[in-house]
KOLGU-4560 file (N, C-alpha, C; in nm, 3 decimals, padded with zeros to 5 digits):
<recs>
<n_xx: -03.270 n_yy: -07.499 n_zz: 02.993 ca_xx: -03.330 ca_yy: -07.408 ca_zz: 02.897 c_xx: -03.385 c_yy: -07.288 c_zz: 02.972 mol: A seq: 1 type: MET>
<n_xx: -03.359 n_yy: -07.168 n_zz: 02.924 ca_xx: -03.405 ca_yy: -07.049 ca_zz: 02.993 c_xx: -03.551 c_yy: -07.020 c_zz: 02.958 mol: A seq: 2 type: SER>
<n_xx: -03.615 n_yy: -06.943 n_zz: 03.045 ca_xx: -03.754 ca_yy: -06.905 ca_zz: 03.021 c_xx: -03.764 c_yy: -06.818 c_zz: 02.897 mol: A seq: 3 type: ASP>
<n_xx: -03.880 n_yy: -06.826 n_zz: 02.830 ca_xx: -03.906 ca_yy: -06.735 ca_zz: 02.720 c_xx: -03.943 c_yy: -06.600 c_zz: 02.779 mol: A seq: 4 type: THR>
<n_xx: -03.937 n_yy: -06.494 n_zz: 02.699 ca_xx: -03.977 ca_yy: -06.363 ca_zz: 02.752 c_xx: -04.116 c_yy: -06.364 c_zz: 02.812 mol: A seq: 5 type: PRO>
<n_xx: -04.209 n_yy: -06.435 n_zz: 02.751 ca_xx: -04.346 ca_yy: -06.440 ca_zz: 02.805 c_xx: -04.347 c_yy: -06.503 c_zz: 02.943 mol: A seq: 6 type: ALA>
<n_xx: -04.265 n_yy: -06.605 n_zz: 02.965 ca_xx: -04.260 ca_yy: -06.671 ca_zz: 03.095 c_xx: -04.193 c_yy: -06.581 c_zz: 03.198 mol: A seq: 7 type: GLN>
<n_xx: -04.099 n_yy: -06.501 n_zz: 03.156 ca_xx: -04.024 ca_yy: -06.416 ca_zz: 03.247 c_xx: -04.105 c_yy: -06.294 c_zz: 03.291 mol: A seq: 8 type: SER>
<n_xx: -04.207 n_yy: -06.259 n_zz: 03.217 ca_xx: -04.282 ca_yy: -06.137 ca_zz: 03.246 c_xx: -04.409 c_yy: -06.166 c_zz: 03.323 mol: A seq: 9 type: GLU>
<n_xx: -04.397 n_yy: -06.228 n_zz: 03.437 ca_xx: -04.514 ca_yy: -06.268 ca_zz: 03.515 c_xx: -04.599 c_yy: -06.149 c_zz: 03.556 mol: A seq: 10 type: ALA>
<n_xx: -04.540 n_yy: -06.031 n_zz: 03.567 ca_xx: -04.616 ca_yy: -05.914 ca_zz: 03.610 c_xx: -04.668 c_yy: -05.832 c_zz: 03.492 mol: A seq: 11 type: THR>
<n_xx: -04.638 n_yy: -05.870 n_zz: 03.370 ca_xx: -04.682 ca_yy: -05.794 ca_zz: 03.254 c_xx: -04.832 c_yy: -05.806 c_zz: 03.236 mol: A seq: 12 type: ALA>
<n_xx: -04.892 n_yy: -05.699 n_zz: 03.187 ca_xx: -05.034 ca_yy: -05.700 ca_zz: 03.157 c_xx: -05.060 c_yy: -05.793 c_zz: 03.039 mol: A seq: 13 type: GLU>
<n_xx: -05.167 n_yy: -05.870 n_zz: 03.047 ca_xx: -05.198 ca_yy: -05.964 ca_zz: 02.941 c_xx: -05.336 c_yy: -05.938 c_zz: 02.883 mol: A seq: 14 type: THR>
<n_xx: -05.358 n_yy: -05.994 n_zz: 02.765 ca_xx: -05.489 ca_yy: -05.995 ca_zz: 02.702 c_xx: -05.527 c_yy: -06.140 c_zz: 02.680 mol: A seq: 15 type: VAL>
<n_xx: -05.657 n_yy: -06.164 n_zz: 02.674 ca_xx: -05.707 ca_yy: -06.299 ca_zz: 02.653 c_xx: -05.768 c_yy: -06.311 c_zz: 02.515 mol: A seq: 16 type: GLU>
<n_xx: -05.764 n_yy: -06.432 n_zz: 02.460 ca_xx: -05.835 ca_yy: -06.461 ca_zz: 02.336 c_xx: -05.882 c_yy: -06.606 c_zz: 02.342 mol: A seq: 17 type: PHE>
<n_xx: -05.984 n_yy: -06.635 n_zz: 02.265 ca_xx: -06.042 ca_yy: -06.768 ca_zz: 02.261 c_xx: -06.003 c_yy: -06.838 c_zz: 02.131 mol: A seq: 18 type: GLU>
<n_xx: -05.964 n_yy: -06.963 n_zz: 02.144 ca_xx: -05.934 ca_yy: -07.047 ca_zz: 02.028 c_xx: -05.922 c_yy: -07.191 c_zz: 02.077 mol: A seq: 19 type: HIS>
<n_xx: -05.955 n_yy: -07.285 n_zz: 01.992 ca_xx: -05.953 ca_yy: -07.427 ca_zz: 02.029 c_xx: -06.035 c_yy: -07.452 c_zz: 02.157 mol: A seq: 20 type: PHE>
<n_xx: -06.148 n_yy: -07.381 n_zz: 02.169 ca_xx: -06.239 ca_yy: -07.399 ca_zz: 02.282 c_xx: -06.176 c_yy: -07.375 c_zz: 02.418 mol: A seq: 21 type: ASP>
<n_xx: -06.082 n_yy: -07.282 n_zz: 02.425 ca_xx: -06.022 ca_yy: -07.245 ca_zz: 02.553 c_xx: -05.972 c_yy: -07.102 c_zz: 02.547 mol: A seq: 22 type: ARG>
<n_xx: -05.940 n_yy: -07.048 n_zz: 02.662 ca_xx: -05.890 ca_yy: -06.911 ca_zz: 02.673 c_xx: -05.738 c_yy: -06.914 c_zz: 02.682 mol: A seq: 23 type: THR>
<n_xx: -05.675 n_yy: -06.827 n_zz: 02.605 ca_xx: -05.529 ca_yy: -06.814 ca_zz: 02.602 c_xx: -05.492 c_yy: -06.675 c_zz: 02.650 mol: A seq: 24 type: TRP>
<n_xx: -05.370 n_yy: -06.657 n_zz: 02.699 ca_xx: -05.323 ca_yy: -06.530 ca_zz: 02.752 c_xx: -05.191 c_yy: -06.493 c_zz: 02.686 mol: A seq: 25 type: HIS>
<n_xx: -05.183 n_yy: -06.370 n_zz: 02.638 ca_xx: -05.060 ca_yy: -06.320 ca_zz: 02.577 c_xx: -05.032 c_yy: -06.180 c_zz: 02.630 mol: A seq: 26 type: VAL>
<n_xx: -04.909 n_yy: -06.134 n_zz: 02.621 ca_xx: -04.880 ca_yy: -05.998 ca_zz: 02.665 c_xx: -04.962 c_yy: -05.897 c_zz: 02.585 mol: A seq: 27 type: PRO>
<n_xx: -04.995 n_yy: -05.786 n_zz: 02.648 ca_xx: -05.074 ca_yy: -05.685 ca_zz: 02.580 c_xx: -04.993 c_yy: -05.608 c_zz: 02.476 mol: A seq: 28 type: SER>
<n_xx: -04.863 n_yy: -05.616 n_zz: 02.485 ca_xx: -04.778 ca_yy: -05.552 ca_zz: 02.384 c_xx: -04.644 c_yy: -05.626 c_zz: 02.376 mol: A seq: 29 type: SER>
<n_xx: -04.583 n_yy: -05.617 n_zz: 02.260 ca_xx: -04.453 ca_yy: -05.680 ca_zz: 02.240 c_xx: -04.343 c_yy: -05.593 c_zz: 02.300 mol: A seq: 30 type: ALA>
<n_xx: -04.243 n_yy: -05.657 n_zz: 02.352 ca_xx: -04.128 ca_yy: -05.587 ca_zz: 02.411 c_xx: -04.004 c_yy: -05.614 c_zz: 02.326 mol: A seq: 31 type: ARG>
<n_xx: -03.898 n_yy: -05.546 n_zz: 02.356 ca_xx: -03.772 ca_yy: -05.565 ca_zz: 02.286 c_xx: -03.728 c_yy: -05.711 c_zz: 02.293 mol: A seq: 32 type: LEU>
<n_xx: -03.742 n_yy: -05.772 n_zz: 02.410 ca_xx: -03.702 ca_yy: -05.912 ca_zz: 02.425 c_xx: -03.783 c_yy: -06.003 c_zz: 02.334 mol: A seq: 33 type: SER>
<n_xx: -03.910 n_yy: -05.974 n_zz: 02.315 ca_xx: -03.993 ca_yy: -06.052 ca_zz: 02.223 c_xx: -03.940 c_yy: -06.039 c_zz: 02.080 mol: A seq: 34 type: HIS>
<n_xx: -03.910 n_yy: -05.916 n_zz: 02.041 ca_xx: -03.863 ca_yy: -05.891 ca_zz: 01.905 c_xx: -03.730 c_yy: -05.963 c_zz: 01.879 mol: A seq: 35 type: GLN>
<n_xx: -03.642 n_yy: -05.965 n_zz: 01.977 ca_xx: -03.515 ca_yy: -06.036 ca_zz: 01.960 c_xx: -03.537 c_yy: -06.186 c_zz: 01.945 mol: A seq: 36 type: ARG>
<n_xx: -03.628 n_yy: -06.241 n_zz: 02.025 ca_xx: -03.659 ca_yy: -06.383 ca_zz: 02.016 c_xx: -03.720 c_yy: -06.415 c_zz: 01.880 mol: A seq: 37 type: THR>
<n_xx: -03.813 n_yy: -06.332 n_zz: 01.835 ca_xx: -03.877 ca_yy: -06.355 ca_zz: 01.705 c_xx: -03.780 c_yy: -06.338 c_zz: 01.588 mol: A seq: 38 type: LEU>
<n_xx: -03.680 n_yy: -06.254 n_zz: 01.605 ca_xx: -03.580 ca_yy: -06.238 ca_zz: 01.499 c_xx: -03.506 c_yy: -06.370 c_zz: 01.477 mol: A seq: 39 type: ARG>
<n_xx: -03.481 n_yy: -06.444 n_zz: 01.587 ca_xx: -03.414 ca_yy: -06.574 ca_zz: 01.576 c_xx: -03.505 c_yy: -06.681 c_zz: 01.518 mol: A seq: 40 type: ARG>
<n_xx: -03.635 n_yy: -06.673 n_zz: 01.547 ca_xx: -03.731 ca_yy: -06.773 ca_zz: 01.497 c_xx: -03.865 c_yy: -06.706 c_zz: 01.470 mol: A seq: 41 type: ASP>
<n_xx: -03.885 n_yy: -06.652 n_zz: 01.350 ca_xx: -04.011 ca_yy: -06.583 ca_zz: 01.318 c_xx: -04.124 c_yy: -06.677 c_zz: 01.276 mol: A seq: 42 type: PRO>
<n_xx: -04.103 n_yy: -06.806 n_zz: 01.288 ca_xx: -04.206 ca_yy: -06.903 ca_zz: 01.247 c_xx: -04.323 c_yy: -06.904 c_zz: 01.344 mol: A seq: 43 type: SER>
<n_xx: -04.427 n_yy: -06.978 n_zz: 01.310 ca_xx: -04.541 ca_yy: -06.994 ca_zz: 01.400 c_xx: -04.497 c_yy: -07.055 c_zz: 01.533 mol: A seq: 44 type: ASN>
<n_xx: -04.403 n_yy: -07.146 n_zz: 01.529 ca_xx: -04.353 ca_yy: -07.207 ca_zz: 01.652 c_xx: -04.281 c_yy: -07.101 c_zz: 01.736 mol: A seq: 45 type: ILE>
<n_xx: -04.203 n_yy: -07.017 n_zz: 01.672 ca_xx: -04.136 ca_yy: -06.908 ca_zz: 01.744 c_xx: -04.236 c_yy: -06.813 c_zz: 01.807 mol: A seq: 46 type: GLY>
<n_xx: -04.344 n_yy: -06.783 n_zz: 01.736 ca_xx: -04.449 ca_yy: -06.695 ca_zz: 01.790 c_xx: -04.510 c_yy: -06.757 c_zz: 01.915 mol: A seq: 47 type: ILE>
<n_xx: -04.547 n_yy: -06.884 n_zz: 01.905 ca_xx: -04.607 ca_yy: -06.956 ca_zz: 02.019 c_xx: -04.510 c_yy: -06.958 c_zz: 02.136 mol: A seq: 48 type: VAL>
<n_xx: -04.385 n_yy: -06.996 n_zz: 02.112 ca_xx: -04.287 ca_yy: -07.006 ca_zz: 02.219 c_xx: -04.254 c_yy: -06.871 c_zz: 02.281 mol: A seq: 49 type: ASP>
<n_xx: -04.266 n_yy: -06.764 n_zz: 02.205 ca_xx: -04.235 ca_yy: -06.630 ca_zz: 02.254 c_xx: -04.346 c_yy: -06.573 c_zz: 02.341 mol: A seq: 50 type: THR>
<n_xx: -04.470 n_yy: -06.591 n_zz: 02.300 ca_xx: -04.580 ca_yy: -06.520 ca_zz: 02.366 c_xx: -04.665 c_yy: -06.602 c_zz: 02.462 mol: A seq: 51 type: PHE>
<n_xx: -04.662 n_yy: -06.734 n_zz: 02.455 ca_xx: -04.742 ca_yy: -06.815 ca_zz: 02.546 c_xx: -04.659 c_yy: -06.860 c_zz: 02.666 mol: A seq: 52 type: LEU>
<n_xx: -04.725 n_yy: -06.880 n_zz: 02.778 ca_xx: -04.657 ca_yy: -06.935 ca_zz: 02.896 c_xx: -04.625 c_yy: -07.083 c_zz: 02.871 mol: A seq: 53 type: SER>
<n_xx: -04.540 n_yy: -07.139 n_zz: 02.953 ca_xx: -04.503 ca_yy: -07.280 ca_zz: 02.939 c_xx: -04.626 c_yy: -07.371 c_zz: 02.950 mol: A seq: 54 type: ALA>
<n_xx: -04.717 n_yy: -07.339 n_zz: 03.041 ca_xx: -04.838 ca_yy: -07.420 ca_zz: 03.056 c_xx: -04.925 c_yy: -07.415 c_zz: 02.931 mol: A seq: 55 type: ASP>
<n_xx: -04.934 n_yy: -07.297 n_zz: 02.871 ca_xx: -05.016 ca_yy: -07.285 ca_zz: 02.750 c_xx: -04.948 c_yy: -07.348 c_zz: 02.630 mol: A seq: 56 type: GLU>
<n_xx: -04.816 n_yy: -07.344 n_zz: 02.623 ca_xx: -04.745 ca_yy: -07.415 ca_zz: 02.517 c_xx: -04.772 c_yy: -07.565 c_zz: 02.531 mol: A seq: 57 type: VAL>
<n_xx: -04.769 n_yy: -07.614 n_zz: 02.653 ca_xx: -04.797 ca_yy: -07.755 ca_zz: 02.678 c_xx: -04.940 c_yy: -07.790 c_zz: 02.637 mol: A seq: 58 type: GLU>
<n_xx: -05.035 n_yy: -07.703 n_zz: 02.667 ca_xx: -05.175 ca_yy: -07.727 ca_zz: 02.628 c_xx: -05.188 c_yy: -07.730 c_zz: 02.476 mol: A seq: 59 type: ALA>
<n_xx: -05.118 n_yy: -07.641 n_zz: 02.408 ca_xx: -05.121 ca_yy: -07.639 ca_zz: 02.262 c_xx: -05.057 c_yy: -07.765 c_zz: 02.206 mol: A seq: 60 type: LEU>
<n_xx: -04.949 n_yy: -07.811 n_zz: 02.268 ca_xx: -04.886 ca_yy: -07.937 ca_zz: 02.226 c_xx: -04.983 c_yy: -08.053 c_zz: 02.238 mol: A seq: 61 type: ASP>
<n_xx: -05.064 n_yy: -08.053 n_zz: 02.344 ca_xx: -05.163 ca_yy: -08.160 ca_zz: 02.362 c_xx: -05.271 c_yy: -08.155 c_zz: 02.255 mol: A seq: 62 type: GLU>
<n_xx: -05.307 n_yy: -08.034 n_zz: 02.211 ca_xx: -05.405 ca_yy: -08.019 ca_zz: 02.103 c_xx: -05.345 c_yy: -08.071 c_zz: 01.972 mol: A seq: 63 type: ILE>
<n_xx: -05.216 n_yy: -08.050 n_zz: 01.954 ca_xx: -05.141 ca_yy: -08.097 ca_zz: 01.837 c_xx: -05.206 c_yy: -08.050 c_zz: 01.706 mol: A seq: 64 type: ASP>
<n_xx: -05.213 n_yy: -07.917 n_zz: 01.688 ca_xx: -05.281 ca_yy: -07.864 ca_zz: 01.569 c_xx: -05.206 c_yy: -07.898 c_zz: 01.440 mol: A seq: 65 type: PRO>
<n_xx: -05.282 n_yy: -07.903 n_zz: 01.331 ca_xx: -05.222 ca_yy: -07.918 ca_zz: 01.199 c_xx: -05.147 c_yy: -07.788 c_zz: 01.166 mol: A seq: 66 type: THR>
<n_xx: -05.072 n_yy: -07.790 n_zz: 01.059 ca_xx: -05.001 ca_yy: -07.669 ca_zz: 01.016 c_xx: -05.099 c_yy: -07.556 c_zz: 00.990 mol: A seq: 67 type: VAL>
<n_xx: -05.208 n_yy: -07.586 n_zz: 00.922 ca_xx: -05.309 ca_yy: -07.483 ca_zz: 00.893 c_xx: -05.375 c_yy: -07.432 c_zz: 01.020 mol: A seq: 68 type: ASP>
<n_xx: -05.405 n_yy: -07.522 n_zz: 01.113 ca_xx: -05.465 ca_yy: -07.482 ca_zz: 01.241 c_xx: -05.369 c_yy: -07.396 c_zz: 01.322 mol: A seq: 69 type: GLU>
<n_xx: -05.241 n_yy: -07.429 n_zz: 01.320 ca_xx: -05.141 ca_yy: -07.349 ca_zz: 01.391 c_xx: -05.128 c_yy: -07.212 c_zz: 01.328 mol: A seq: 70 type: LEU>
<n_xx: -05.134 n_yy: -07.206 n_zz: 01.196 ca_xx: -05.127 ca_yy: -07.077 ca_zz: 01.126 c_xx: -05.246 c_yy: -06.990 c_zz: 01.166 mol: A seq: 71 type: ASP>
<n_xx: -05.364 n_yy: -07.047 n_zz: 01.171 ca_xx: -05.483 ca_yy: -06.972 ca_zz: 01.212 c_xx: -05.470 c_yy: -06.928 c_zz: 01.358 mol: A seq: 72 type: GLU>
<n_xx: -05.420 n_yy: -07.016 n_zz: 01.444 ca_xx: -05.401 ca_yy: -06.984 ca_zz: 01.585 c_xx: -05.307 c_yy: -06.866 c_zz: 01.603 mol: A seq: 73 type: PHE>
<n_xx: -05.194 n_yy: -06.867 n_zz: 01.534 ca_xx: -05.099 ca_yy: -06.757 ca_zz: 01.550 c_xx: -05.154 c_yy: -06.627 c_zz: 01.492 mol: A seq: 74 type: THR>
<n_xx: -05.236 n_yy: -06.637 n_zz: 01.388 ca_xx: -05.302 ca_yy: -06.516 ca_zz: 01.336 c_xx: -05.392 c_yy: -06.455 c_zz: 01.444 mol: A seq: 75 type: ASP>
<n_xx: -05.471 n_yy: -06.539 n_zz: 01.511 ca_xx: -05.560 ca_yy: -06.492 ca_zz: 01.617 c_xx: -05.480 c_yy: -06.438 c_zz: 01.735 mol: A seq: 76 type: VAL>
<n_xx: -05.371 n_yy: -06.506 n_zz: 01.771 ca_xx: -05.283 ca_yy: -06.462 ca_zz: 01.879 c_xx: -05.229 c_yy: -06.322 c_zz: 01.850 mol: A seq: 77 type: LEU>
<n_xx: -05.174 n_yy: -06.303 n_zz: 01.731 ca_xx: -05.117 ca_yy: -06.174 ca_zz: 01.695 c_xx: -05.223 c_yy: -06.065 c_zz: 01.687 mol: A seq: 78 type: LEU>
<n_xx: -05.341 n_yy: -06.101 n_zz: 01.638 ca_xx: -05.451 ca_yy: -06.005 ca_zz: 01.633 c_xx: -05.491 c_yy: -05.962 c_zz: 01.774 mol: A seq: 79 type: GLU>
<n_xx: -05.491 n_yy: -06.055 n_zz: 01.869 ca_xx: -05.524 ca_yy: -06.022 ca_zz: 02.007 c_xx: -05.423 c_yy: -05.923 c_zz: 02.065 mol: A seq: 80 type: ALA>
<n_xx: -05.301 n_yy: -05.929 n_zz: 02.018 ca_xx: -05.195 ca_yy: -05.838 ca_zz: 02.064 c_xx: -05.196 c_yy: -05.707 c_zz: 01.988 mol: A seq: 81 type: MET>
<n_xx: -05.284 n_yy: -05.696 n_zz: 01.888 ca_xx: -05.293 ca_yy: -05.571 ca_zz: 01.812 c_xx: -05.214 c_yy: -05.573 c_zz: 01.683 mol: A seq: 82 type: GLY>
<n_xx: -05.161 n_yy: -05.688 n_zz: 01.645 ca_xx: -05.090 ca_yy: -05.701 ca_zz: 01.520 c_xx: -05.182 c_yy: -05.760 c_zz: 01.416 mol: A seq: 83 type: PHE>
<n_xx: -05.155 n_yy: -05.733 n_zz: 01.292 ca_xx: -05.227 ca_yy: -05.803 ca_zz: 01.187 c_xx: -05.171 c_yy: -05.944 c_zz: 01.181 mol: A seq: 84 type: GLN>
<n_xx: -05.250 n_yy: -06.042 n_zz: 01.138 ca_xx: -05.206 ca_yy: -06.181 ca_zz: 01.131 c_xx: -05.080 c_yy: -06.198 c_zz: 01.050 mol: A seq: 85 type: GLY>
<n_xx: -05.016 n_yy: -06.316 n_zz: 01.065 ca_xx: -04.888 ca_yy: -06.343 ca_zz: 00.999 c_xx: -04.905 c_yy: -06.405 c_zz: 00.862 mol: A seq: 86 type: ASN>
<n_xx: -05.026 n_yy: -06.420 n_zz: 00.813 ca_xx: -05.046 ca_yy: -06.481 ca_zz: 00.681 c_xx: -05.037 c_yy: -06.377 c_zz: 00.572 mol: A seq: 87 type: SER>
</recs>
């Protein structure tokens, strides 16, 4: 399986946000590669897989949020990136 765009952009500037009692890191802006990935899967899972690193995806998997909790998480993630939430 190939890296997600977020994993491939190790040198990209990131922003931090707090949720689930921990700090998360996402790119400071979306790139073309992100948009292409999201076009294939615009769901909350696609958002998480596109913008979080593999370690942070694993941490989120361990939290195992409910559908509503995941929806809130992706809203906060997108807001941290300067987008309005996905709800």
